[in-house]
C-alpha positions, -999 to 999 in steps of 0.1 A, spaced: 343 -6 89 356 2 125 387 -19 118 394 0 86 390 33 103 414 22 130 440 11 105 436 45 87 442 64 119 473 42 126 486 48 91 481 85 95 499 86 128 528 65 115 534 89 86 542 117 109 565 97 131 603 102 127 615 67 120 652 56 119 669 64 87 678 27 84 642 20 73 641 46 45 656 23 19 644 -9 34 621 -20 5 605 -9 -28 575 -20 -49 576 -35 -84 543 -36 -105 536 -59 -134 520 -29 -152 514 6 -138 483 10 -160 458 -18 -168 423 -22 -182 395 -20 -157 387 -54 -144 421 -69 -153 445 -86 -130 477 -70 -117 506 -84 -96 528 -64 -73 561 -74 -55 577 -57 -25 615 -64 -22 628 -62 14 666 -55 13 692 -67 38 690 -33 55 660 -46 75 679 -76 89 686 -59 122 648 -59 129 650 -95 141 622 -120 135 592 -102 151 580 -84 119 560 -92 88 550 -76 55 514 -63 51 499 -49 18 475 -19 19 452 -10 -11 437 24 -2 421 19 32 420 -19 30 447 -42 44 457 -74 26 477 -95 52 476 -126 30 506 -126 6 533 -148 -7 568 -144 7 600 -160 -4 637 -155 2 658 -147 -29 694 -160 -33 708 -126 -28 695 -125 7 665 -102 1 629 -111 9 602 -108 -17 565 -104 -9 541 -108 -38 504 -99 -40 479 -105 -69 448 -83 -73 424 -104 -95 401 -75 -105 410 -38 -105 377 -19 -101 389 16 -95 405 39 -121 431 52 -97 443 35 -65 473 37 -42 491 4 -33 514 4 -2 539 -21 11 539 -19 49 561 -33 77 542 -46 107 569 -45 135 557 -49 171 527 -27 175 536 -3 148 529 -2 110 556 15 88 550 22 50 581 10 32 570 21 -4 540 32 -24 529 28 -60 500 44 -79 480 20 -100 458 33 -129 430 15 -147 409 24 -177 401 16 -213 419 22 -246 406 52 -265 379 47 -291 382 62 -326 369 98 -327 339 103 -350 318 130 -367 349 149 -378 340 181 -397 358 212 -408 348 248 -418 369 275 -434 363 307 -414 372 337 -435 370 360 -405 399 343 -387 414 329 -419 417 294 -404 404 259 -410 385 249 -379 378 212 -374 358 196 -346 350 160 -336 334 139 -309 359 121 -287 338 91 -277 333 76 -242 354 84 -212 385 62 -209 392 71 -172 428 77 -183 446 108 -195 439 108 -233 455 132 -258 440 142 -292 460 154 -322 446 168 -354 468 155 -382 468 165 -419 489 167 -451 486 182 -485 479 161 -516 477 167 -554 453 139 -561 423 128 -541 443 124 -509 459 91 -521 494 103 -518 510 127 -494 528 158 -508 536 182 -480 531 176 -443 512 200 -421 522 206 -385 500 188 -360 473 207 -343 469 199 -306 438 212 -289 437 225 -253 428 201 -226 392 191 -225 384 206 -260 375 187 -291 382 212 -318 413 228 -333 421 254 -359 448 251 -386 462 286 -394 459 301 -429 497 300 -435 496 262 -435 467 260 -460 463 260 -498 427 272 -502 420 254 -534 443 223 -529 430 191 -514 443 180 -480 437 149 -458 427 155 -422 421 130 -393 422 129 -355 444 106 -334 436 97 -298 462 81 -275 465 70 -238 486 45 -218 466 16 -232 466 23 -269 460 46 -299 431 51 -323 424 73 -353 393 87 -369 382 82 -405 401 107 -428 386 137 -446 397 148 -480 387 184 -488 398 217 -501 395 246 -476 374 268 -499 349 239 -504 340 241 -467 340 279 -464 313 294 -441 303 330 -448 293 355 -422 255 364 -423 243 395 -440 227 425 -424 190 433 -430 175 468 -434 141 482 -442 138 499 -475 131 536 -469 101 550 -488 108 572 -517 86 598 -535 95 583 -568 83 548 -556 47 541 -547 42 528 -511 39 491 -506 5 474 -510 -13 462 -479 2 429 -468 36 436 -483 71 446 -469 101 461 -487 136 453 -473 173 453 -483 205 437 -470 243 440 -471 266 410 -474 298 406 -454 325 427 -470 353 400 -471 329 379 -491 320 405 -518 341 386 -544 322 354 -537 290 347 -556 263 339 -531 227 329 -527 205 337 -497 174 326 -478 148 347 -460 125 335 -432 97 354 -415 70 348 -389 44 370 -371 59 385 -340 28 377 -319 12 343 -318 26 308 -323 30 306 -360 61 289 -374 88 303 -398 80 307 -434 110 303 -458 117 322 -490 146 307 -510 167 316 -540 172 353 -533 202 366 -554 228 384 -533 238 408 -561 202 424 -560 202 435 -523 165 444 -520 133 425 -520 95 431 -517 78 404 -496 40 400 -501 13 377 -491 14 388 -455 -14 399 -431 -21 436 -432 -12 457 -401 8 428 -386 44 430 -371 68 404 -386 102 391 -376 127 386 -405 161 368 -407 185 360 -436 215 337 -443 238 331 -473 261 305 -488 284 301 -519 264 297 -551 273 270 -577 302 259 -555 303 238 -523 300 256 -490 282 259 -457 253 282 -449 261 311 -427 244 317 -394 210 335 -394 214 373 -394 201 394 -365 163 398 -365 146 426 -382 110 436 -372 87 453 -397 49 460 -398 27 456 -429 4 484 -440 -33 484 -432 -61 479 -457 -98 485 -456 -118 459 -436 -131 429 -454 -160 417 -433 -196 406 -434 -219 424 -410 -249 404 -396 -276 429 -384 -307 429 -363 -330 457 -351 -358 468 -329 -383 495 -337 -406 515 -315 -431 540 -327 -427 574 -310 -453 593 -329 -471 590 -363 -441 606 -381 -411 592 -361 -399 558 -352 -370 549 -328 -346 522 -341 -321 502 -321 -297 486 -346 -273 457 -337 -245 441 -358 -218 416 -356 -187 415 -378 -180 381 -394 -144 378 -405 -140 370 -442 -102 373 -439 -79 373 -409 -75 411 -409 -111 418 -398 -98 427 -363 -83 459 -378 -116 478 -375 -115 511 -359 -152 520 -360 -186 517 -376 -208 542 -396 -246 542 -399 -260 565 -425 -294 572 -442 -302 590 -473 -337 601 -481 -349 589 -515 -358 625 -526 -323 639 -518 -290 635 -536 -255 640 -524 -237 628 -493 -255 605 -469 -261 620 -434 -244 600 -406 -267 586 -380 -240 569 -359 -202 568 -357 -194 544 -330 -169 517 -319 -198 497 -302 -218 469 -319 -251 487 -315 -266 521 -322 -299 539 -314 -313 566 -337 -346 580 -350 -360 579 -385 -391 590 -403 -418 565 -403 -415 560 -441 -378 550 -439 -372 514 -448 -334 510 -448 -300 523 -436 -264 518 -446 -238 502 -423 -200 503 -429 -168 493 -410 -138 515 -414 -101 520 -404 -73 543 -416 -70 524 -449 -107 529 -459 -142 515 -454 -157 481 -460 -183 474 -486 -216 489 -474 -242 466 -458 -279 475 -465 -301 470 -435 -338 466 -446 -365 469 -420 -387 440 -429 -424 437 -421 -437 407 -401 -458 388 -427 -442 353 -427 -455 321 -411 -446 317 -374 -425 290 -358 -440 258 -344 -436 247 -308 -407 264 -290 -390 246 -261 -358 248 -241 -336 223 -221 -308 231 -196 -276 212 -207 -256 225 -178 -255 256 -155 -239 277 -183 -258 266 -214 -293 263 -227 -306 244 -257 -335 261 -275 -354 241 -301 -384 247 -324 -404 232 -352 -394 247 -386 -423 263 -404 -434 258 -440 -420 272 -462 -385 269 -448 -370 302 -436 -336 315 -448 -324 318 -413 -332 326 -377 -324 354 -352 -322 342 -315 -322 367 -287 -318 360 -250 -314 381 -219 -324 384 -182 -360 387 -174 -368 412 -161 -338 432 -175 -310 440 -151 -309 476 -137 -276 484 -155 -295 480 -188 -272 454 -204 -284 447 -239 -298 415 -251 -275 389 -265 -283 378 -300 -271 355 -327 -281 349 -364 -283 314 -378 -280 314 -416 -291 278 -419 -329 277 -422 -331 239 -420 -319 236 -383 -344 230 -356 -325 242 -326 -292 257 -313 -271 258 -281 -268 291 -263 -236 293 -243 -228 330 -242 -238 351 -212 -257 322 -195 -255 320 -157 -272 296 -132 -302 306 -111 -312 333 -135 -344 335 -155 -338 342 -192 -362 353 -219 -355 337 -252 -369 350 -285 -367 333 -319 -376 350 -351 -377 333 -385 -363 353 -415 -377 349 -450 -370 365 -484 -380 402 -480 -400 395 -448 -399 379 -414 -421 359 -392 -436 368 -358 -413 364 -328 -419 335 -303 -409 339 -266 -400 314 -239 -386 316 -204 -361 292 -189 -335 286 -162 -301 269 -169 -301 258 -132 -328 265 -106 -323 271 -70 -334 249 -41 -366 257 -23 -361 284 3 -376 262 30 -397 231 34 -433 229 45 -442 232 82 -450 199 98 -481 195 121 -495 168 143 -532 162 135 -542 131 156 -523 107 178 -531 74 194 -513 47 214 -496 31 184 -501 57 156 -498 93 148 -513 113 119 -491 141 104 -500 168 79 -483 197 62 -492 225 38 -471 226 6 -454 259 -2 -465 280 -31 -443 277 -62 -416 303 -64 -401 318 -96 -367 304 -101 -371 277 -75 -370 241 -86 -404 224 -81 -407 196 -55 -406 160 -66 -411 140 -34 -411 141 4 -392 119 28 -403 114 64 -378 103 91 -388 93 126 -365 81 155 -373 67 189 -354 70 221 -334 39 213 -319 57 182 -338 34 159 -346 53 127 -374 47 102 -382 65 69 -406 65 41 -408 83 7 -440 101 -5 -448 118 -38 -451 155 -40 -490 154 -41 -492 138 -6 -500 163 22 -505 139 51 -492 106 65 -500 82 93 -472 66 113 -481 31 123 -464 6 145 -454 30 173 -450 19 209 -474 32 235 -461 59 258 -430 65 237 -412 96 225 -405 101 188 -386 127 168 -401 133 133 -387 154 104 -400 161 69 -375 166 40 -387 182 8 -367 173 -23 -366 188 -58 -348 176 -89 -314 186 -77 -318 200 -42 -333 192 -8 -347 214 20 -355 204 56 -388 214 72 -395 221 108 -389 190 131 -416 177 154 -414 158 187 -444 137 198 -453 111 224 -478 83 220 -507 78 244 -505 54 274 -524 21 276 -554 21 302 -554 -4 331 -582 -25 317 -566 -28 284 -534 -39 300 -552 -67 320 -569 -79 288 -536 -81 270 -520 -100 299 -549 -124 301 -548 -131 264 -511 -136 266 -515 -161 294 -541 -181 276 -519 -182 246 -490 -196 266 -513 -222 283 -527 -233 249 -492 -238 236 -482 -259 266 -512 -281 263 -507 -287 226 -471 -296 233 -479 -320 261 -506 -338 240 -483 -342 211 -455 -355 234 -478 -381 252 -495 -394 220 -464 -401 201 -455 -438 206 -418 -433 205 -422 -408 234 -445 -431 253 -423 -463 254 -392 -444 261 -406 -434 296 -419 -468 308 -420 -504 295 -449 -518 276 -465 -546 298 -496 -564 284 -526 -566 307 -529 -603 318 -566 -599 325 -573 -590 289 -547 -612 273 -555 -644 254 -531 -667 238 -555 -675 211 -558 -638 201 -520 -636 200 -516 -663 173 -509 -644 141 -513 -656 105 -488 -683 99 -465 -675 70 -444 -699 51 -413 -689 70 -429 -697 103 -440 -733 95 -419 -760 112 -425 -793 131 -433 -788 167 -423 -815 192 -451 -835 207 -462 -827 243 -465 -865 250 -428 -870 240 -411 -883 272 -379 -868 259 -393 -833 261 -376 -815 290 -398 -798 315 -406 -761 312 -396 -741 341 -398 -704 331 -412 -682 303 -395 -648 299 -411 -620 278 -386 -595 265 -394 -559 256 -382 -547 221 -350 -527 221 -326 -518 193 -298 -542 203 -283 -571 184 -288 -605 201 -258 -621 215 -252 -657 205 -267 -684 226 -245 -711 242 -256 -747 248 -239 -772 270 -256 -801 252 -274 -798 219 -288 -834 219 -320 -824 238 -327 -793 216 -315 -804 183 -350 -808 169 -363 -774 182 -362 -744 160 -338 -716 167 -366 -693 178 -379 -718 204 -344 -725 217 -339 -688 224 -367 -688 250 -366 -723 267 -348 -729 299 -346 -767 306 -339 -785 339 -355 -799 370 -379 -773 384 -375 -785 419 -338 -778 418 -331 -743 428 -322 -722 398 -285 -713 395 -292 -686 369 -283 -652 383 -310 -627 386 -314 -602 359 -294 -571 363 -311 -538 371 -296 -523 341 -315 -547 318 -348 -532 326 -365 -544 294 -365 -581 305 -398 -587 323 -407 -620 341 -442 -626 330 -452 -662 341 -435 -694 355 -449 -728 348 -435 -758 367 -433 -791 349 -434 -826 363 -401 -838 378 -409 -874 368 -403 -868 332 -381 -894 316 -346 -887 306 -319 -867 322 -323 -830 327 -307 -806 303 -296 -770 308 -299 -745 279 -285 -709 287 -292 -679 265 -282 -643 272 -300 -629 241 -322 -598 246 -341 -604 213 -376 -592 221 -403 -618 222 -430 -595 210 -425 -578 177 -437 -542 172 -457 -520 195 -486 -545 199 -468 -578 206 -485 -609 192 -469 -642 202 -464 -671 179 -485 -702 182 -457 -721 199 -440 -695 221 -463 -699 252 -467 -737 248 -440 -759 259 -436 -794 246 -417 -826 253 -407 -848 225 -404 -885 227 -377 -903 208 -403 -913 183 -415 -877 178 -451 -884 191 -465 -859 215 -468 -869 251 -487 -852 278 -469 -836 306 -485 -852 338 -479 -834 371 -467 -853 400 -491 -858 429 -466 -844 453 -466 -812 434 -502 -804 437 -494 -779 465 -472 -762 441 -496 -761 410 -528 -752 429 -519 -715 434 -510 -712 397 -545 -721 385 -558 -689 399 -534 -669 376 -555 -650 351 -533 -659 321 -535 -696 327 -572 -695 332 -576 -680 297 -552 -702 278 -567 -717 248 -543 -735 225 -556 -753 195 -546 -790 193 -528 -791 226 -542 -823 239 -513 -829 262 -523 -799 284 -550 -817 302 -531 -815 334 -536 -778 334 
């Protein structure tokens, strides 16, 4: 964008430069087409003449399309010595652009030639062509819709010709009608028309890309004539003519004078001036009888009227609607039904005070045209006019009557007369009463009142309601009459406000009598309690506090309480609460901490409101020194007991015991005979005889503690001497000369579960060469927690080649070696069944 702006500034500066006259005719632009369709391709060529040869070689041709530069172009030299630069624009996306051929010479840019390129669409055929014959201007006016914008300059021409037949052949041509720019209608003057002769009319649209025409119309000018609207007038009253009836209007009209010779028909439409009612149409009014009485309207109502006309029995167009005329219908006497109710109060034995109420019920829509009401009474012993008791515009009246009077007459009136009289009969209360009367508040502005209908069924009910006690301004009670005696309730929505006490009265109406009135009081919405009860502290301890409160007395118009909620908070901002019913007047707080401060609040709640009571701050009592010592002692005993139980459980568990020290049998209490377990089938094998001279001497017995390790494989340097021994025996026998110092390395300190239990030295005079068997296995000798050796694991034998047992005889020179071993407790207690070859021990 910065580059484009710089080029624009350069171009603007170069335009104002005074360049040599030799560059004025240096080049010119040739376009493949000056106007193309939007999106099409266009090619432009710039021819550089020989006049530019003196510029040398330091110049080149640059194309500019509006602010954009197009340096890439095709250039070639023509045979006549000129230079041609050609550029192709693949898509033209603007309706009007300016293409420039520029000379880039040194550091300057000179425009050699410019050409305007236009793009758009061919015109579409105009449509909706229609024509009207205007008798006022004596011209045939035709209009059409031109279609979408072509982005090009498009001209429209209204063409026509006269024809004898149905526009199949042309008789006389009519001059073209060209509308003004931007308009889509045109008028053919009267001098070119034959009013009753057919003519063909169409519209032609043309621009640089093509031409289109609309469908043709074939018509006679008088068949499309449009008359001017008539003028409406109110028909003046005449002594010879009776005034119009209520709900009727009389009017007249005058047709347009140039159309007096044309037979016409008209339409009249009307609507009430006030309100949202639509137009009502009256058709078929003859124009030659220019007056009409319109009936069926509402009395005493203002109406707006309009009229239009067209040719009758011949084709034509309706005129426009005439200017509006406003007329008001006459009044008529009210047609209403008056619902009445009354109250009587005895003033003295001869006089009674009567308060009469009524409500007009519209039987027709003109009931609002009531100007007043008349209440009259005529004694039964008098004839003539009835004396007027009340003449009022209100809906109630108070008057006095003799005690023997049983009825009055009520009428509604206006300037047109009075309504039918309504007899108001003062009924006596002799009918059955209502059943249970009850009320329910639906919302703050309505009350539902219900009852149980009595037997027999009444003809209707009168419902009265008002403030209790009555307001100081003395507003009357609101009342309503229900004419359906089968209903068992009604919704009161008139003059109901929240937080007000209403007295509701329901009276059943029967034939020639009434039932006693029933009363009930109700609120549509009650107020919240003015304040909650006052909270008191009755007793307090170290970990508890007893609270009490006195409930407030019920207030009229205040919603009764439904429950209480107690909140208490300690100094660590920990809050607690509990909900109590409305009958509870005290509560004990448990689980308090000694010598702690608490904030307590009581909230009283009704059905829709809540009220806070006075808050209370209390502190629990402090523990005494003796109680504190007792508690600390009990706590210490508890801790000690827990420690002892844990130690006992730890020491008595075998897995814990053997993990701390190895299990070494007591030699003083050991017996080889008691270690011999029950021989199972898998333990039976042939033992070598002790008298066998081939049995190698036993030099060491190693007892291994149990551990959870897999035994490592044993290695043997010579298996000839141990081939007849079982695998279990081979794992624990170390063979060789006992007098030769052992070359076996001492056990490592890390293998703490190998325990050297006893060493028995054999005779060195045993026959046969010595053999050495090495085993690094840590397989425990004793199985389980109470090891019990096999019958052969502490007895070592020598086997002769024949397999007979041979005793192991000690050498006399070794007595000094064997004597100390006889004092070993284990050897003194050895008892092996069938070991005859151990006599040397």
